[in-house]
C-alpha positions as CSV (number, residue, x, y, z in Angstrom):
1,M,-166.5,-106.1,1.1
2,D,-165.0,-103.1,-0.7
3,A,-166.8,-99.9,-0.1
4,P,-169.1,-98.8,-3.1
5,L,-167.6,-96.6,-5.7
6,I,-168.6,-92.9,-5.1
7,T,-170.4,-91.1,-7.8
8,A,-168.7,-87.7,-6.8
9,A,-165.8,-86.6,-5.0
10,P,-166.4,-84.2,-1.9
11,P,-165.3,-80.6,-2.3
12,A,-161.5,-80.5,-1.4
13,P,-160.3,-77.6,1.1
14,A,-159.1,-76.0,-2.2
15,A,-157.3,-72.6,-2.6
16,R,-159.1,-69.1,-2.1
17,E,-160.9,-68.0,-4.9
18,D,-158.5,-65.1,-5.6
19,D,-155.7,-67.7,-5.6
20,R,-156.8,-69.8,-8.0
21,I,-155.6,-70.2,-11.4
22,I,-157.5,-72.9,-13.0
23,L,-161.0,-73.8,-12.8
24,V,-162.8,-76.7,-14.5
25,D,-166.7,-77.0,-14.2
26,D,-168.6,-80.1,-14.9
27,L,-166.5,-81.5,-17.6
28,K,-167.5,-84.1,-19.8
29,M,-164.8,-86.1,-22.0
30,A,-165.6,-88.2,-24.8
31,Y,-164.9,-89.7,-28.0
32,G,-168.0,-89.7,-30.1
33,E,-170.7,-91.8,-28.1
34,R,-168.2,-93.3,-25.7
35,V,-168.1,-91.3,-22.6
36,I,-164.4,-91.4,-20.8
37,A,-165.5,-89.4,-17.7
38,E,-168.0,-86.6,-16.6
39,D,-168.8,-84.1,-14.1
40,I,-165.6,-83.5,-13.6
41,S,-165.0,-80.2,-11.4
42,F,-162.0,-79.0,-9.4
43,S,-159.6,-76.1,-9.3
44,V,-155.9,-75.4,-9.2
45,G,-154.2,-72.8,-6.8
46,R,-151.3,-70.6,-7.8
47,G,-147.9,-71.9,-7.0
48,E,-149.3,-75.3,-6.5
49,V,-148.4,-78.7,-7.6
50,F,-151.4,-80.3,-8.9
51,V,-151.5,-84.2,-9.6
52,I,-153.9,-85.9,-11.8
53,M,-153.9,-89.5,-10.9
54,G,-156.1,-92.7,-11.7
55,G,-156.0,-96.4,-13.0
56,S,-155.6,-97.3,-16.9
57,G,-158.4,-95.9,-18.9
58,S,-159.5,-93.5,-16.4
59,G,-159.0,-90.4,-18.8
60,K,-155.8,-88.8,-17.0
61,S,-154.0,-88.0,-20.1
62,T,-157.2,-87.1,-21.9
63,L,-157.9,-84.6,-19.3
64,L,-154.6,-82.8,-19.7
65,R,-155.5,-82.7,-23.4
66,H,-158.6,-80.8,-22.5
67,L,-156.8,-78.6,-20.2
68,I,-153.9,-77.4,-22.9
69,G,-156.3,-77.0,-26.0
70,L,-155.9,-80.2,-27.8
71,Q,-159.1,-81.9,-27.4
72,Q,-162.5,-79.9,-27.0
73,P,-164.9,-81.1,-24.1
74,A,-168.3,-82.6,-24.8
75,A,-169.6,-80.5,-22.0
76,G,-168.6,-78.1,-19.3
77,R,-166.0,-75.4,-18.9
78,V,-162.1,-75.0,-18.4
79,R,-161.4,-71.4,-17.4
80,Y,-158.0,-69.7,-17.0
81,V,-157.4,-66.9,-14.3
82,D,-154.9,-63.9,-14.7
83,A,-154.6,-60.5,-13.3
84,Q,-157.4,-59.1,-15.5
85,G,-159.9,-61.7,-14.7
86,E,-160.9,-65.2,-15.9
87,Q,-161.5,-66.7,-19.4
88,D,-163.5,-69.5,-20.4
89,F,-160.9,-71.2,-22.9
90,W,-163.3,-73.3,-25.1
91,A,-165.7,-70.4,-25.3
92,A,-163.0,-67.9,-26.5
93,D,-162.1,-67.4,-30.3
94,E,-159.1,-68.9,-31.7
95,D,-156.6,-65.8,-31.0
96,E,-158.0,-65.4,-27.4
97,R,-156.9,-69.3,-26.9
98,T,-153.8,-68.4,-28.5
99,L,-153.0,-66.0,-26.0
100,I,-154.2,-68.2,-23.2
101,K,-151.9,-71.2,-24.6
102,R,-149.0,-68.6,-24.4
103,R,-149.1,-68.9,-20.8
104,F,-148.5,-72.8,-20.9
105,G,-145.4,-74.8,-21.0
106,V,-145.8,-78.6,-21.9
107,L,-143.6,-81.5,-21.1
108,F,-144.9,-84.4,-22.9
109,Q,-144.4,-88.0,-21.9
110,S,-141.6,-88.8,-24.5
111,G,-140.0,-85.3,-24.1
112,A,-140.9,-84.7,-27.9
113,L,-137.6,-83.2,-28.9
114,W,-136.8,-82.9,-32.4
115,S,-134.2,-85.5,-33.0
116,S,-132.5,-83.5,-35.9
117,L,-132.0,-80.5,-33.7
118,T,-129.7,-79.9,-31.0
119,L,-130.8,-79.2,-27.3
120,A,-130.1,-75.7,-27.6
121,E,-131.9,-75.5,-30.9
122,N,-134.9,-77.2,-29.5
123,V,-135.3,-74.9,-26.6
124,A,-134.7,-71.9,-28.9
125,L,-137.7,-72.6,-31.3
126,P,-140.5,-71.2,-29.1
127,L,-138.4,-68.2,-28.8
128,E,-137.9,-67.9,-32.5
129,E,-141.5,-68.3,-33.0
130,F,-143.2,-66.3,-30.4
131,T,-140.6,-63.5,-29.5
132,G,-138.7,-60.7,-31.4
133,L,-135.4,-61.5,-29.5
134,A,-132.2,-61.2,-31.3
135,P,-130.1,-64.3,-31.9
136,A,-127.7,-63.3,-29.2
137,E,-130.5,-62.8,-26.7
138,I,-132.1,-65.9,-27.6
139,A,-128.7,-68.0,-27.0
140,E,-128.4,-66.3,-23.8
141,V,-132.1,-67.2,-22.5
142,V,-131.4,-70.8,-24.1
143,N,-128.1,-71.2,-22.0
144,F,-129.9,-70.2,-18.6
145,K,-132.7,-72.5,-19.1
146,L,-130.6,-75.4,-20.0
147,A,-128.5,-74.4,-16.7
148,L,-131.8,-74.2,-14.6
149,V,-132.5,-78.0,-15.6
150,G,-129.0,-79.2,-14.9
151,L,-127.8,-79.2,-18.5
152,A,-125.4,-76.4,-18.9
153,G,-122.9,-77.1,-21.6
154,F,-125.1,-80.0,-23.3
155,G,-126.7,-77.3,-25.9
156,D,-124.6,-78.8,-28.8
157,Y,-125.8,-82.4,-27.8
158,Y,-128.7,-84.2,-30.1
159,P,-131.2,-86.0,-28.3
160,S,-130.0,-89.3,-29.5
161,E,-126.6,-88.6,-27.6
162,I,-128.3,-88.1,-24.1
163,S,-130.0,-90.3,-21.7
164,G,-133.7,-90.5,-21.0
165,G,-133.6,-88.4,-17.9
166,M,-131.4,-85.8,-19.8
167,K,-134.0,-85.8,-22.7
168,K,-136.9,-85.1,-20.0
169,R,-134.9,-82.4,-18.6
170,A,-134.4,-81.0,-21.9
171,G,-138.0,-81.1,-22.8
172,L,-138.6,-79.3,-19.3
173,A,-136.0,-76.6,-20.5
174,R,-138.1,-76.0,-23.4
175,A,-141.5,-76.0,-21.8
176,M,-139.7,-73.1,-19.6
177,A,-138.5,-71.1,-22.7
178,L,-141.3,-68.7,-22.7
179,D,-141.4,-68.3,-18.9
180,P,-144.9,-69.8,-18.4
181,D,-147.1,-69.3,-15.2
182,I,-148.7,-73.0,-15.6
183,L,-146.5,-76.0,-16.6
184,F,-148.2,-78.9,-17.7
185,F,-146.4,-82.6,-17.3
186,D,-147.5,-85.9,-18.8
187,E,-146.0,-88.7,-16.9
188,P,-142.6,-87.1,-16.4
189,S,-141.3,-90.1,-14.8
190,A,-142.3,-92.5,-17.5
191,G,-139.3,-94.6,-18.5
192,L,-136.9,-93.4,-16.0
193,D,-135.0,-95.2,-13.5
194,P,-136.0,-94.5,-9.6
195,L,-132.7,-92.4,-9.1
196,S,-133.5,-90.3,-12.1
197,S,-137.3,-90.1,-11.5
198,Q,-136.0,-88.9,-8.0
199,R,-134.0,-86.0,-9.5
200,L,-136.6,-85.0,-11.5
201,D,-139.1,-84.5,-8.7
202,E,-136.5,-82.3,-6.9
203,L,-136.1,-80.5,-9.9
204,I,-139.7,-79.8,-10.3
205,L,-140.0,-78.8,-6.9
206,Q,-137.0,-76.3,-7.2
207,L,-138.7,-74.8,-10.5
208,R,-142.0,-74.3,-8.6
209,D,-140.3,-72.5,-5.8
210,S,-138.0,-70.4,-7.8
211,L,-140.2,-69.6,-10.8
212,G,-143.5,-69.4,-8.8
213,A,-145.1,-71.4,-11.5
214,S,-148.5,-73.7,-10.8
215,I,-147.7,-77.2,-12.0
216,V,-150.4,-79.8,-13.1
217,M,-148.8,-83.3,-13.6
218,V,-150.4,-86.7,-14.8
219,T,-148.6,-89.5,-13.2
220,H,-149.2,-92.8,-11.5
221,E,-145.9,-93.1,-9.8
222,L,-146.4,-93.1,-6.2
223,A,-143.0,-91.8,-5.1
224,S,-143.5,-88.8,-7.3
225,I,-147.1,-88.4,-6.0
226,F,-146.2,-88.1,-2.4
227,A,-143.1,-86.3,-3.3
228,V,-144.3,-83.3,-5.3
229,A,-148.1,-83.0,-5.0
230,D,-149.8,-80.5,-2.8
231,Q,-153.3,-81.7,-4.2
232,A,-154.4,-84.5,-6.3
233,I,-157.6,-85.8,-7.8
234,F,-158.2,-89.4,-8.6
235,L,-160.2,-90.3,-11.7
236,D,-162.1,-93.4,-11.5
237,A,-162.8,-95.5,-14.5
238,D,-165.4,-97.7,-13.3
239,S,-167.7,-94.7,-12.0
240,K,-166.2,-92.3,-14.7
241,R,-166.0,-89.8,-12.2
242,L,-163.9,-87.7,-10.2
243,A,-163.6,-89.9,-6.9
244,A,-161.4,-87.9,-4.6
245,W,-159.8,-84.7,-4.4
246,G,-157.1,-83.4,-1.6
247,P,-153.5,-83.9,-0.4
248,P,-152.3,-87.6,-1.4
249,R,-151.3,-88.2,2.2
250,E,-155.0,-87.4,3.4
251,L,-156.5,-89.6,0.8
252,L,-154.2,-92.4,1.5
253,E,-155.7,-92.2,5.1
254,G,-159.3,-91.2,4.7
255,G,-160.2,-91.3,0.9
256,P,-162.7,-93.9,-0.7
257,E,-161.6,-97.4,-0.7
258,Q,-160.5,-97.5,-4.6
259,V,-158.1,-94.5,-3.8
260,R,-156.6,-95.8,-0.9
261,R,-156.1,-99.1,-2.6
262,F,-154.5,-97.0,-5.3
263,L,-152.0,-95.0,-2.9
264,A,-151.2,-98.1,-0.7
265,R,-150.5,-100.5,-3.6
266,G,-146.7,-102.0,-2.9
267,N,-147.2,-101.4,0.6
268,G,-149.4,-104.3,1.6
């Protein structure tokens, strides 16, 4: 018989308090009267790759929307920490939230590239919008970002002219345009073949190590979870709670039954 679903996750051995960059407290996610998940609490350490995992309908992408400012929680707090201290994102005014979001880079599931713009023009957009750099300086930054993701020489290509994996990498280059200290990825491997997915995982780790950015990633891909995650949380659709928090391999060996099933699927 399966072990009963737990209603709250035990605290994981999290980063030291002064090393945390995101703190989520008692978050409740809902669409009107329909509760998606509640009592969600966790923290993300600096320089950490943090994975949000769970089954269909568990609220993974909804949680990401709460973190990046696209959807306000029904209750609870999302706090961001910098050298000046911490800020409660949803308690801040619009100008303060805009400044906090300047610290973010977001890679959406589809890549979300403008089809009418070249890759270079896509990457240049946030630089043109939010900096006072001259066109020549923007071009230099764009070329550097494209080179970082392995797309040197592809700046004049349009999204329709490149593969799915290249679109993801171009989206990643745009997410990094403003040198964010937190990167958010929504199912980055979705639609990619296994080899392209593996290369993207390797690129994510290289960027984390070279840029020192913290990465929060939604994914259900087991290979990616075990390859990149330092810490992970599991959102359980049945209990509508956070069912587990910790390093994926530790959760595979000693996590709740539903989490071990999720992480062991395909392995018998």
